[in-house]
Structures are given as structure tokens and as C-alpha cells.
C-alpha positions as CSV (number, residue, x, y, z in Angstrom):
1,X,0.1,0.0,-0.2
2,X,1.0,3.3,-0.5
3,X,-1.1,6.1,-0.3
4,X,-4.6,7.3,-0.3
5,X,-5.0,6.2,-4.1
6,X,-5.1,2.8,-2.2
7,X,-8.7,3.7,-0.3
8,X,-12.0,4.5,-1.3
9,X,-12.8,7.9,-3.1
10,X,-13.9,10.9,-1.6
11,X,-16.7,10.8,0.9
12,X,-20.0,12.1,-0.3
13,X,-21.4,14.0,2.9
14,X,-21.5,11.4,5.6
15,X,-21.1,8.3,3.6
16,X,-18.0,6.8,2.5
17,X,-18.0,5.5,-1.2
18,X,-16.3,1.9,-0.3
19,X,-15.4,2.0,-4.3
20,X,-11.9,0.7,-4.6
21,X,-11.7,0.2,-0.6
22,X,-8.5,-1.9,0.5
23,X,-9.2,-4.8,2.6
24,X,-6.8,-5.3,5.1
25,X,-5.6,-8.4,7.8
26,X,-4.2,-6.0,10.5
27,X,-2.4,-8.2,13.1
28,X,-0.2,-6.4,15.6
29,X,0.4,-4.1,18.5
30,X,2.1,-1.3,16.6
31,X,5.8,-0.7,16.7
32,X,5.5,2.4,18.9
33,X,8.7,3.9,16.9
34,X,6.5,3.9,14.0
35,X,7.1,0.6,12.6
36,X,4.1,-1.7,12.1
37,X,0.7,-3.3,12.1
38,X,-0.9,-4.8,9.5
39,X,-1.0,-7.1,6.8
40,X,-2.6,-7.3,3.5
41,X,-4.7,-9.8,2.1
42,X,-4.7,-11.7,-1.4
43,X,-6.2,-9.9,-4.5
44,X,-9.5,-10.5,-5.3
45,X,-10.1,-12.8,-8.2
46,X,-6.6,-14.2,-7.9
47,X,-6.2,-17.6,-9.1
48,X,-5.5,-20.2,-6.5
49,X,-2.3,-21.5,-8.5
50,X,-0.8,-17.8,-8.2
51,X,1.9,-16.8,-6.0
52,X,0.7,-16.3,-2.1
53,X,-1.2,-13.1,-1.5
54,X,0.1,-9.6,-2.2
55,X,0.0,-7.0,0.5
56,X,-3.0,-5.6,-1.2
57,X,-6.6,-6.2,-1.9
58,X,-9.7,-5.0,-3.4
59,X,-13.2,-5.9,-2.5
60,X,-16.7,-4.9,-3.2
61,X,-18.6,-2.7,-1.4
62,X,-21.0,-5.4,0.0
63,X,-17.9,-7.2,1.2
64,X,-16.5,-4.4,3.0
65,X,-19.3,-3.1,5.1
66,X,-18.8,-2.0,8.3
67,X,-21.1,-0.2,10.7
68,X,-18.6,0.9,13.0
69,X,-16.4,2.6,10.0
70,X,-19.9,4.2,8.9
71,X,-20.6,5.4,12.5
72,X,-17.2,6.8,12.3
73,X,-17.3,8.5,9.1
74,X,-20.7,10.1,10.4
75,X,-19.4,11.4,13.6
76,X,-16.3,12.8,11.5
77,X,-18.4,15.0,9.2
78,X,-20.7,15.9,12.0
79,X,-18.0,17.4,14.1
80,X,-16.4,19.0,10.9
81,X,-19.5,20.9,10.3
82,X,-19.7,22.1,13.7
83,X,-16.3,23.3,13.8
84,X,-14.4,20.5,15.7
85,X,-12.2,17.4,15.4
86,X,-13.5,14.9,13.0
87,X,-10.5,12.9,13.7
88,X,-11.3,12.7,17.6
89,X,-14.9,12.4,17.1
90,X,-14.1,9.4,14.8
91,X,-11.9,7.8,17.5
92,X,-14.7,8.4,20.2
93,X,-17.3,6.4,17.8
94,X,-14.9,3.6,17.3
95,X,-14.3,3.3,21.3
96,X,-18.0,3.3,21.7
97,X,-18.3,0.4,19.2
98,X,-16.3,-2.1,21.5
99,X,-14.2,-2.6,18.7
100,X,-10.7,-3.5,20.5
101,X,-8.6,-3.4,17.6
102,X,-10.3,-0.4,15.9
103,X,-8.2,3.0,15.4
104,X,-8.2,5.9,13.5
105,X,-4.8,8.1,12.4
106,X,-4.1,10.9,10.6
107,X,-3.1,11.2,7.4
108,X,0.5,11.8,8.3
109,X,0.2,9.2,10.9
110,X,-1.0,6.6,8.5
111,X,1.7,7.5,5.6
112,X,4.3,6.8,8.4
113,X,2.8,3.4,9.2
114,X,2.8,2.7,5.5
115,X,6.2,3.5,5.3
116,X,7.2,1.5,8.3
117,X,5.7,-1.6,6.6
118,X,8.7,-0.6,3.9
119,X,11.0,-0.9,6.5
120,X,11.6,2.3,7.3
121,X,10.0,4.9,9.8
122,X,10.9,8.0,12.1
123,X,10.7,7.6,15.5
124,X,12.7,6.8,18.3
125,X,13.6,3.2,18.7
126,X,11.6,1.5,20.7
127,X,8.4,-0.7,20.5
128,X,5.3,-0.8,23.1
129,X,2.7,-3.0,24.2
130,X,-0.3,-2.5,26.7
131,X,-0.4,-4.6,29.7
132,X,-3.5,-6.3,31.0
133,X,-3.8,-3.6,33.7
134,X,-3.3,-1.0,31.1
135,X,0.2,0.2,31.6
136,X,2.2,0.8,28.4
137,X,5.6,-1.2,28.4
138,X,8.5,-1.2,26.5
139,X,8.5,-4.5,24.5
140,X,11.7,-4.0,22.6
141,X,14.5,-1.4,21.9
142,X,16.4,-0.9,18.4
143,X,19.9,-1.5,18.7
144,X,21.7,2.0,18.2
145,X,18.3,4.1,18.1
146,X,17.9,7.1,20.1
147,X,16.2,5.1,22.9
148,X,18.8,2.5,23.2
149,X,21.5,5.4,23.2
150,X,19.4,6.9,26.4
151,X,19.7,3.5,28.2
152,X,16.0,2.7,27.8
153,X,15.3,-1.1,28.2
154,X,12.7,-3.7,27.2
155,X,10.3,-4.1,30.3
156,X,10.5,-0.4,31.2
157,X,7.4,1.4,31.8
158,X,6.3,4.3,29.6
159,X,4.6,6.7,32.0
160,X,4.1,10.0,29.9
161,X,4.9,11.4,26.5
162,X,5.3,15.2,26.2
163,X,3.7,15.2,29.4
164,X,0.6,13.2,28.7
165,X,0.1,10.1,30.7
166,X,-0.4,7.4,28.6
167,X,-1.8,4.5,30.7
168,X,-4.7,2.8,29.3
169,X,-4.4,4.6,25.7
170,X,-4.4,2.5,22.6
171,X,-1.3,1.2,21.6
172,X,-1.9,3.3,18.1
173,X,-2.5,6.6,20.0
174,X,1.1,6.0,21.7
175,X,2.2,5.6,18.6
176,X,1.0,8.5,17.3
177,X,2.5,10.9,20.3
178,X,5.9,9.2,19.7
179,X,6.1,10.1,16.1
180,X,6.8,13.5,14.5
181,X,7.0,15.0,11.3
182,X,10.7,14.8,10.9
183,X,14.2,13.6,12.2
184,X,15.6,15.9,14.8
185,X,12.3,16.9,16.7
186,X,12.5,16.5,20.2
187,X,10.0,14.1,22.4
188,X,10.0,14.0,26.1
189,X,9.0,10.4,27.9
190,X,8.4,10.0,31.1
191,X,9.5,6.3,32.4
192,X,9.6,4.1,35.5
193,X,11.8,0.8,35.8
194,X,11.2,-1.0,39.5
195,X,11.1,2.0,42.0
196,X,13.4,4.5,39.8
197,X,11.2,7.0,37.9
198,X,12.9,9.8,35.3
199,X,12.3,11.8,32.5
200,X,14.4,11.6,29.2
201,X,14.4,14.1,26.0
202,X,15.2,12.0,22.5
203,X,15.4,13.3,19.4
204,X,13.8,11.1,16.9
205,X,15.6,10.1,13.8
206,X,14.9,8.1,10.6
207,X,15.7,4.2,11.0
208,X,15.6,1.3,9.3
209,X,14.5,-2.1,10.6
210,X,16.5,-5.1,10.1
211,X,14.1,-7.5,10.0
212,X,15.8,-10.7,9.8
213,X,19.1,-11.7,11.4
214,X,20.8,-14.9,11.1
215,X,23.2,-16.6,13.0
216,X,25.0,-19.8,13.1
217,X,24.7,-21.5,16.5
218,X,27.8,-23.8,18.3
219,X,25.7,-26.9,18.0
220,X,25.5,-26.4,14.1
221,X,21.6,-25.3,14.3
222,X,21.1,-22.0,12.3
223,X,19.3,-19.2,14.3
224,X,16.7,-16.9,12.4
225,X,15.5,-14.1,14.3
226,X,12.5,-12.1,12.8
227,X,12.0,-8.8,14.3
228,X,8.7,-8.1,12.2
229,X,7.1,-8.7,8.7
230,X,8.0,-6.0,6.8
231,X,8.4,-5.6,3.2
232,X,10.8,-8.3,2.0
233,X,11.2,-10.2,5.2
234,X,9.3,-13.3,3.9
235,X,12.2,-14.1,1.1
236,X,14.6,-13.2,3.4
237,X,13.7,-15.8,5.7
238,X,13.5,-18.4,2.9
239,X,16.8,-17.7,1.6
240,X,18.3,-18.0,5.2
241,X,16.7,-21.5,5.2
242,X,18.1,-22.2,1.6
243,X,21.5,-21.1,2.7
244,X,21.7,-23.1,5.9
245,X,24.4,-25.7,5.6
246,X,23.0,-29.4,4.9
247,X,21.1,-30.9,7.7
248,X,21.4,-27.8,9.9
249,X,18.4,-27.5,12.1
250,X,16.3,-24.2,12.1
251,X,15.6,-22.3,14.9
252,X,12.9,-19.9,14.0
253,X,12.7,-16.8,16.9
254,X,9.5,-15.1,16.8
255,X,9.5,-13.5,20.1
256,X,8.7,-10.0,20.3
257,X,7.6,-10.0,16.8
258,X,4.4,-7.8,16.8
259,X,3.5,-8.5,13.2
260,X,3.4,-6.8,9.7
261,X,2.4,-8.2,6.6
262,X,0.6,-11.1,6.6
263,X,1.5,-11.9,2.9
264,X,5.5,-11.8,4.1
265,X,4.3,-14.4,7.1
266,X,3.1,-16.5,3.9
267,X,5.8,-16.3,2.2
268,X,7.8,-17.4,5.2
269,X,6.0,-20.2,5.8
270,X,6.6,-21.2,2.1
271,X,10.1,-21.6,3.3
272,X,9.5,-24.6,5.4
273,X,6.3,-26.2,4.0
274,X,5.7,-27.6,0.6
275,X,2.6,-25.7,-0.4
276,X,-0.8,-26.1,1.5
277,X,-2.8,-23.9,3.7
278,X,-1.4,-21.5,6.2
279,X,-4.8,-19.8,7.3
280,X,-8.3,-19.1,6.7
281,X,-10.5,-16.1,7.6
282,X,-13.5,-14.5,7.3
283,X,-14.9,-11.1,6.1
284,X,-18.0,-10.6,7.0
285,X,-18.9,-14.2,6.8
286,X,-17.2,-14.8,3.3
287,X,-14.7,-17.5,3.8
288,X,-10.9,-16.9,2.4
289,X,-7.7,-19.1,2.6
290,X,-3.9,-18.0,2.1
291,X,-1.9,-20.8,0.9
292,X,2.1,-21.1,0.4
293,X,3.7,-21.9,-2.5
294,X,5.0,-25.5,-3.2
295,X,9.2,-26.3,-3.0
296,X,9.7,-25.0,0.6
297,X,12.4,-27.2,2.9
298,X,10.8,-29.7,4.6
299,X,13.7,-32.1,5.6
300,X,15.1,-29.9,8.4
301,X,14.1,-30.0,12.2
302,X,12.3,-26.5,13.1
303,X,11.8,-25.2,16.6
304,X,9.7,-21.8,16.8
305,X,10.5,-19.7,19.7
306,X,7.6,-17.5,21.0
307,X,6.4,-15.1,23.7
308,X,3.8,-13.0,24.8
309,X,5.3,-10.5,22.5
310,X,4.8,-12.8,19.3
311,X,1.3,-11.0,17.3
312,X,-0.6,-11.2,14.5
313,X,1.2,-11.8,11.6
314,X,3.9,-13.8,13.5
315,X,1.0,-16.0,15.4
316,X,-0.3,-16.7,11.9
317,X,3.1,-18.2,10.6
318,X,3.4,-20.1,14.4
319,X,-0.2,-21.7,14.4
320,X,0.6,-22.8,10.5
321,X,3.9,-24.4,11.5
322,X,2.4,-26.3,14.7
323,X,-0.6,-27.2,13.0
324,X,1.1,-28.8,10.2
325,X,3.6,-30.5,12.4
326,X,6.4,-28.7,10.8
327,X,7.9,-27.4,13.9
328,X,7.6,-27.7,17.9
329,X,6.8,-24.5,19.4
330,X,8.8,-23.5,22.6
331,X,8.4,-20.7,24.8
332,X,5.0,-19.0,26.4
333,X,1.8,-18.1,25.3
334,X,1.6,-15.8,22.2
335,X,-0.4,-12.1,22.4
336,X,-3.8,-13.3,20.7
337,X,-4.4,-10.8,18.2
338,X,-5.8,-12.1,14.7
339,X,-8.4,-9.4,13.4
340,X,-9.4,-8.8,10.0
341,X,-9.7,-5.1,9.3
342,X,-10.4,-2.7,6.6
343,X,-9.0,1.1,6.2
344,X,-11.4,3.8,5.3
345,X,-11.0,7.2,4.2
346,X,-12.4,9.4,6.6
347,X,-14.2,13.2,5.6
348,X,-11.5,14.7,6.9
349,X,-8.6,12.8,5.2
350,X,-8.2,10.6,8.4
351,X,-7.9,6.8,8.4
352,X,-10.3,4.6,10.2
353,X,-9.7,1.0,10.6
354,X,-12.2,-1.4,12.1
355,X,-12.5,-5.2,12.4
356,X,-14.5,-6.9,9.8
357,X,-13.9,-10.7,10.8
358,X,-10.9,-12.8,12.2
359,X,-8.4,-15.6,11.1
360,X,-7.9,-19.2,12.0
361,X,-4.8,-21.4,12.1
362,X,-5.1,-24.4,9.2
363,X,-6.8,-26.8,11.9
364,X,-9.4,-24.2,12.7
365,X,-8.2,-22.8,16.1
366,X,-9.1,-19.0,16.5
367,X,-5.9,-16.9,17.7
368,X,-8.0,-13.5,18.6
369,X,-8.0,-13.3,22.2
370,X,-6.4,-16.7,22.8
371,X,-3.1,-17.0,21.6
372,X,-1.1,-20.0,20.7
373,X,-0.3,-22.4,23.3
374,X,3.4,-23.6,22.7
375,X,4.2,-27.4,22.7
376,X,6.8,-26.8,25.4
377,X,6.2,-23.9,27.9
378,X,9.1,-22.1,29.1
379,X,9.5,-19.2,31.0
380,X,13.4,-18.4,31.3
381,X,16.0,-19.8,29.6
382,X,13.6,-20.4,26.3
383,X,16.0,-20.4,23.8
384,X,18.4,-22.9,25.7
385,X,15.7,-25.1,26.0
386,X,15.0,-24.7,22.3
387,X,18.3,-25.6,21.4
388,X,18.1,-28.6,23.3
389,X,14.9,-29.7,21.8
390,X,16.0,-29.0,18.3
391,X,19.0,-31.0,19.1
392,X,16.7,-33.9,19.5
393,X,14.8,-33.9,16.6
394,X,15.1,-36.0,13.3
395,X,14.2,-35.0,10.0
396,X,10.3,-34.5,9.8
397,X,8.2,-37.9,9.0
């Protein structure tokens, strides 16, 4: 996706014109640096023999019907007529609807979001998640970024941004507070670590995401760490599998992976299975399926490492490998995000993303609100245990 032309045409008064709307499977917490939610489904009318779904999809207006999105558009139009913020009114409408994953972005926020899916963003180099009690926590820090240089660590609590308290806010709103129009702009973070509370002023930077890191382990296995499913990630995973030494096992580390493009997760699955089903999803009651390409490596043993930060597209990949007996899953229960969402342009140019369905693993398991339970649940020393499991696995039968 790359800009307003991927969305419906301008609205006529309070109603959106759904013509040309883009259907998205949005799976994620959002990278609080401005990196990513989201994933995009198959192109309508695409032949099943063609490659896995692209990052875009065009659907008819009947498929895209969403009462919540209509209410958000109506609220935005009415607020604008009264001289008020259309975006705030739309966000209030989405919140009232009970759509737990629904979000409203300003045009600039959504453009940054799209750029993040291309593997680049302007931010401070940290990822965030919302805990069960509403606290916002740092889930990962990008090496060499502004947050890393300031000594911010995974697990630190993010208390405020530029003086605004963030507890209880949607992660998407936290993202919008952290982002800026350009690199070099300051942002003040209020932080807490155990009994220590402090403030840190960071300057945003233009950062790139190295989504895949490959390491040869001492025991001969290959560790493939996938940070997020941004553009090109799937093919990099496939290449890492192809280039691994003959007979080497694969340790696929999806911990802290907050999602991204589902098409990239499907491509990654194509490196480890010989075609077949990766996931199914429904859109307003219509069932659709995602399939891997044929020709993947099915001879190597595989262990997938997951944790509570494994979300959305990463959960889709984990569920596929687990259901198909292609990987032993080690770690802790995953986050549980599997909502099918559609973005719609609102009268003021902002974008509402509202839930229209959910996806399931190949065996029919629902992920949203449940997560994926590992075959071997481990809290501490998960990577060491995973390596031990991998050494005991022979080639798949």
C-alpha cells in the first residue's frame, strides 16, 4: 500500500464511497517507533495457482460493509460541520463500538505507518505493548537508536509522552504521540523502572528495520530471528533456510515480533512447507484462505520460539507450522491478535481501521483473544531449551 489512492474515493457528505476500498488483515500491536501493524490479504480474483497473497486486496462494497466505519465517518463529518476535530470524533465512535482493535489515524500517521511496513520509519527506536492493567511497557529497543543510546530497556514502563500520561491509551495513540513530522524533533518520555522514575528527552531519527538476523549457533543449528514482517522479510527467511548448511536445524525466533504484512508471513511459511494451507479468515461471513507456495524445505527440523510479544502475522506463521507438524513451538503463550480489518478514508482525510472478521490456523483454531499455546511452555532460558529440543529432533516424517 502506498498512499490515498489505495483507499476509497472521497466521501459524499457523511457516507464513504467504498469503491476501491482496500481490505487488510491487520495483526499487531504497533511498533511504537512507527513501525508496524498490519498485513494485507490476497488480491480479489487471484487464481489459487498464483503466488501467495499480495499486500493489497480490492473487494466489493458489500464485502467491505462495516457499521462501525460508517458511524466513524458520520461522526467525523458532523464534528467538522460544527468546527470540531473529525479525527477525535471518529476515534470516540470507534471506542464506543467496542471494537478492541479499531483505530483512527491522521493522514501523516498512516503515511508513516505505510513507510514502516516498507522497513523505514521516523521514531525513537522502541516498541511498546499495553499490559493487562493498561500500563504501556517497552517491549523492545532497537539497537543504536535514540532510545537505546539513552539506556531505555525492554520492560521499562512508559508513563508519559510530552507530559501526557499514556496508561490505558490504545497503542496506536501512543504511536502517534511518539512520531514526529521529521527527524531531529524532540520528544520527552516519562519512564519508570522498578522504584526509579525519570524523564528522558530524545530526538527522533530516521531509522531502518533489520527485520531478519541469521546466526550460526555453536551446535550447528541456524538461528533465524525475525523482528517484524516488513516488506521483503518473507523472502529473506526463505533465503536463510535455503542457505543453511546441509542438515542444519532451524531455530525460528519470533519472540517480540509484533506482526506486519501477512503476505510476508505466508512467504516465510513457504520456505518451510511444500505448499498447502497457512490460514483461513472470514470477512463479514465470507471464508477465504491463504496458501503457501510449493517447494519449501521440509527436511530440516524446526523449532519456533515465541512469547507474549509474538503477535498477529507472527502468530499466523506459528499456528501454521504447529498445526501442520512442521515445528515444535517453545516458549510462552502468544499475544492473541488475529483481527481482519479494513481501512477507510474519512471526510477530514484521516483513516479509520475497523474489524470486519478474524483468522484461524489450518486446523481451525481461533487466535484472537486466545493466542497460541506452545508445545513446550518455558519462561526462563527458553532459547537454551529450544536448542536442546532442536538437537533431539530428526528430519520430519
